[in-house]
C-alpha positions, 0 to 999 in steps of 0.5 A: 363785541369790542376791539380792546377786549381780545386784547386783554386775553392771553393764549395759554398752553396746555402741557399734557393734554391730547390733541382732541381726535376728529371723526372722519365718517367714511362715505358708502360707495355705491356698487360699480355698474357697467354700462351696456354697450349701445348697438349704435350711436345716435348720430344726431348728437353730431348733427344737432351742434352742426345744425345750431352753428356752434363751432366749439362743439364741432371742433372738439367731434375728433374725441367723439368719432373714433368710436364709431363703426365704419358704417356709422362715420359713412352715414355721418359723412353723407348727413353733414355734406347734406347739411353743407349743401342745403344749409345757409351761410353759418351751417356751412361754415360749421359744417365744413370745420366738422368735417375737417376736426373728424378727418384728424380723429378717425384713422379711415381715408376720408371720402374725396367728396369731403375735400371736393367739397372744401374746394368747392366752398373757398369759391362760396360768397360768403366770407365766412365760408371761404375763411371755414373751408380754407381752414379746414383744408389746411387742417386736412392736408397734413392727415392726407399726405401723411395717409398717403404716404403710408399708403405708397410705403406699404404698396412699396413693400 
């Protein structure tokens, strides 16, 4: 259609007519199903991103870790420490970042091996690992200070 054909038409306003009603179909909602509480958490969901070297996924661990039981938490920490010892530099850097993220997400005290391992890794041959270890120590230090302060306040009372 040529553009000039539109210009000849004029809009007309109809009076005393009701606007057409729209028919809105409501969707049928399904029945709410409750998810069963799992008996145990699969720790591989934490180890797999470490082995892949996925730092972005590892930094979000603090959201998920608070759902773990204490026994699962200690197993997770032990398995991450094993990855630090046996992995290449990218895996070591990712693992120490994971430990720092985990320390922010739980109310339990981190095992002393974690801070010892982070201090050892600051002397690592790889610059990436040294930087990750230094960053992890910076993240873990305020958490440790706060917990020590709370612990000392409890002992004084």
